[in-house]
C-alpha positions as CSV (number, residue, x, y, z in Angstrom):
1,M,-15.7,-29.1,20.5
2,V,-12.3,-29.6,18.9
3,I,-10.2,-26.6,17.7
4,A,-7.3,-27.3,15.5
5,R,-4.4,-24.9,15.1
6,I,-3.0,-24.7,11.6
7,N,0.5,-23.2,11.2
8,F,0.7,-21.6,7.8
9,K,4.1,-20.2,8.6
10,N,5.8,-23.6,8.0
11,S,3.6,-24.6,5.0
12,P,5.5,-24.9,1.7
13,N,4.8,-22.1,-0.8
14,K,4.5,-22.6,-4.5
15,E,8.2,-21.9,-5.1
16,E,9.3,-24.4,-2.5
17,M,7.1,-27.3,-3.8
18,S,9.1,-29.6,-6.1
19,M,7.9,-29.9,-9.6
20,S,9.1,-32.8,-11.7
21,K,9.8,-32.7,-15.4
22,G,9.1,-35.2,-18.1
23,T,8.1,-35.9,-21.7
24,V,4.6,-36.9,-23.0
25,K,4.9,-40.5,-24.1
26,W,1.5,-40.4,-25.7
27,F,-1.8,-38.6,-25.3
28,N,-5.2,-39.5,-26.8
29,A,-7.0,-36.3,-27.2
30,D,-10.3,-38.1,-28.1
31,K,-10.3,-40.0,-24.8
32,G,-8.6,-37.3,-22.7
33,F,-5.7,-39.1,-21.2
34,G,-2.2,-40.4,-21.8
35,F,1.1,-41.0,-20.1
36,I,4.2,-39.0,-19.2
37,T,7.7,-40.4,-18.9
38,P,9.5,-38.7,-16.0
39,A,12.9,-37.2,-16.7
40,D,14.3,-38.9,-13.6
41,G,13.7,-42.3,-15.2
42,G,10.8,-43.4,-13.0
43,K,7.7,-45.4,-14.2
44,D,5.4,-43.7,-16.7
45,L,2.6,-41.6,-15.1
46,F,-1.0,-41.5,-16.1
47,V,-2.2,-38.0,-17.0
48,H,-5.9,-36.9,-17.4
49,H,-6.9,-33.8,-19.4
50,S,-8.4,-32.2,-16.3
51,E,-4.9,-32.0,-14.8
52,I,-3.4,-29.9,-17.6
53,Q,-2.9,-26.3,-16.6
54,A,-3.3,-24.6,-20.0
55,G,-5.7,-21.6,-19.7
56,G,-9.1,-23.2,-19.3
57,G,-11.3,-25.4,-21.5
58,Y,-10.4,-28.8,-22.8
59,A,-6.6,-29.0,-22.9
60,T,-4.5,-31.7,-24.6
61,L,-0.8,-32.6,-24.9
62,N,1.3,-33.6,-27.9
63,D,3.5,-36.7,-28.0
64,G,7.1,-35.8,-27.2
65,Q,6.1,-32.5,-25.5
66,E,8.1,-31.5,-22.4
67,V,6.0,-30.9,-19.3
68,E,6.4,-30.0,-15.6
69,F,4.1,-31.7,-13.1
70,E,3.5,-32.8,-9.5
71,V,3.4,-36.5,-8.8
72,G,0.1,-37.6,-7.2
73,Q,-1.7,-40.8,-6.3
74,G,-4.7,-41.9,-8.4
75,Q,-7.1,-44.8,-8.1
76,K,-4.8,-47.1,-10.0
77,G,-1.4,-45.8,-8.9
78,P,0.9,-42.8,-9.4
79,C,-0.3,-40.0,-11.7
80,A,0.7,-36.6,-12.9
81,N,-1.1,-33.6,-11.4
82,K,-1.0,-29.9,-12.2
83,V,0.7,-30.6,-15.6
84,Q,2.2,-27.5,-17.2
85,P,3.4,-27.6,-20.8
86,L,6.9,-26.1,-21.2
């Protein structure tokens, strides 16, 4: 039997985790996805409607809308996770 010790004391809390900012390049509400241009000038990131944190239900974004997000890794490359409209 293997027992693992997890040290939560050194785990980052929500305030310590770095959120990125960007602008919605385009979002297709019918298909439920689009792209965000990071404010730091990196490559555009794919965003799926399921990653939009906007109070439940089917959420969409507007072209040109400012957002905050975490950068994640999707099947086809970098993507935006936990997207919060600003």
